[in-house]
Structure formats: C-alpha cells, structure tokens
C-alpha positions in Angstrom: 0.0 0.0 0.0 1.4 3.4 -1.1 0.9 6.0 1.6 2.6 8.9 -0.2 -0.7 10.6 -1.1 -1.7 10.7 2.6 1.6 12.0 3.6 1.5 14.7 0.9 -2.0 15.8 2.0 -0.6 16.4 5.5 2.2 18.7 4.4 0.9 20.3 1.1 0.1 23.6 2.8 3.7 24.0 3.9 5.0 23.0 0.5 2.9 25.6 -1.2 4.0 28.3 1.2 7.6 27.3 0.9 7.2 27.4 -2.9 6.2 31.1 -2.6 9.2 32.2 -0.6 11.0 33.2 -3.8 8.2 35.5 -4.9 4.8 35.4 -6.5 3.6 32.5 -8.6 0.4 31.0 -10.1 -1.1 27.6 -9.6 0.3 25.8 -12.6 3.8 27.0 -11.9 3.5 25.9 -8.2 2.3 22.5 -9.4 5.2 22.2 -11.9 7.8 23.1 -9.2 6.4 20.6 -6.8 6.5 17.9 -9.5 10.2 18.8 -10.2 10.9 18.4 -6.4 9.6 14.8 -6.7 6.1 15.1 -5.3 4.4 14.2 -8.6 1.7 16.1 -10.5 -0.5 18.0 -8.1 -3.8 18.4 -9.9 -5.9 21.6 -9.8 -8.6 19.9 -7.8 -6.1 19.3 -5.0 -4.0 22.5 -5.3 -6.6 25.2 -5.7 -8.6 24.3 -2.6 -5.2 24.6 -0.7 -4.5 28.0 -2.2 -8.0 29.2 -1.4 -7.7 27.9 2.2 -4.3 29.7 2.6 -5.8 32.9 1.2 -8.8 32.8 3.5 -6.4 32.3 6.5 -4.4 35.3 5.4 -1.3 33.3 4.7 -1.2 34.2 1.0 -2.7 37.1 -0.9 -4.0 36.6 -4.5 -4.4 38.9 -7.4 -6.2 38.1 -10.7 -4.4 39.3 -13.9 -5.7 39.2 -17.4 -3.4 37.8 -20.0 -2.8 39.1 -23.5 -3.3 35.6 -24.9 -5.4 32.9 -23.2 -7.1 32.9 -19.8 -6.0 35.2 -17.0 -4.2 33.9 -13.9 -4.4 34.3 -10.2 -1.0 35.1 -8.8 -0.3 34.3 -5.2 2.2 35.9 -2.8 3.3 35.0 0.7 2.1 37.4 3.4 4.0 38.2 6.6 1.6 35.9 8.5 2.3 33.2 5.9 6.1 33.6 6.5 5.6 33.4 10.2 3.4 30.3 9.9 5.9 28.7 7.5 8.7 29.3 10.0 6.8 27.9 13.0 5.1 25.0 11.3 8.1 24.2 9.1 10.2 23.8 12.3 7.4 21.6 13.8 7.4 19.4 10.7 11.2 19.1 10.8 10.9 17.9 14.4 8.3 15.4 13.4 10.4 14.2 10.5 13.4 13.7 12.9 11.2 11.7 15.2 9.9 9.5 12.3 13.5 9.0 11.1 14.6 8.0 14.6 11.8 5.5 15.1 12.4 4.0 11.7 16.1 3.7 12.3 15.5 2.1 15.7 13.1 -0.4 14.0 15.8 -1.4 11.5 18.4 -2.2 14.3 16.1 -4.4 16.3 
C-alpha cells in the first residue's frame, strides 16, 4: 500500500507556502515546481482548494491578472503571516520528521 498521497496531504500547505518564498507565482507554476521536487503532479482539484484555504487564512494574498493571450491567472504571494506560519510549522514538521526517522532507524536495528 502506497501512503505517499496521505503524507502529501498532511504537508501540502507547507510545501505551497515554501514554494512562494521566492516570490509570487500562479497555480500551474506551483504545481510544476512541486513535480520537479519529486512530489508528482498535483492536480488543480487538489492544489486550488489549498490555495483558497491559505488565502482565507491570510497566509497568502492573491491577485487576478488578465493575460494578453489565453485565460488570466491568479497570482499568489506569501504574506508576513504566511512567512511566520511557515517558519513555525516548518520547524514543527522538521521535528516530526526527525522523530519518524529516529523511530524507523530504531526499528531497523532491532
């Protein structure tokens, strides 16, 4: 049984916020970068609810921009609250990750 989808669901908010630390971006670009990092293709039906939730929480701000060709895009940018949240929850995730690694290593030596 492959549990990666469940693991990703638990950390996707942080990954999206981390993706925005370099500046503004739009959904497709965020999805592409996450795919390049090895998380696979994140579909719009998964990504856009996360972006909407982050926007409602004040962690990202969004702006719609019309395009010269094709449809317009919503650009997302990390807010100060989003940066603080990412620092705090990113540290908590790293602690959790260290605990999981430790438990798995202990299990291998028994």
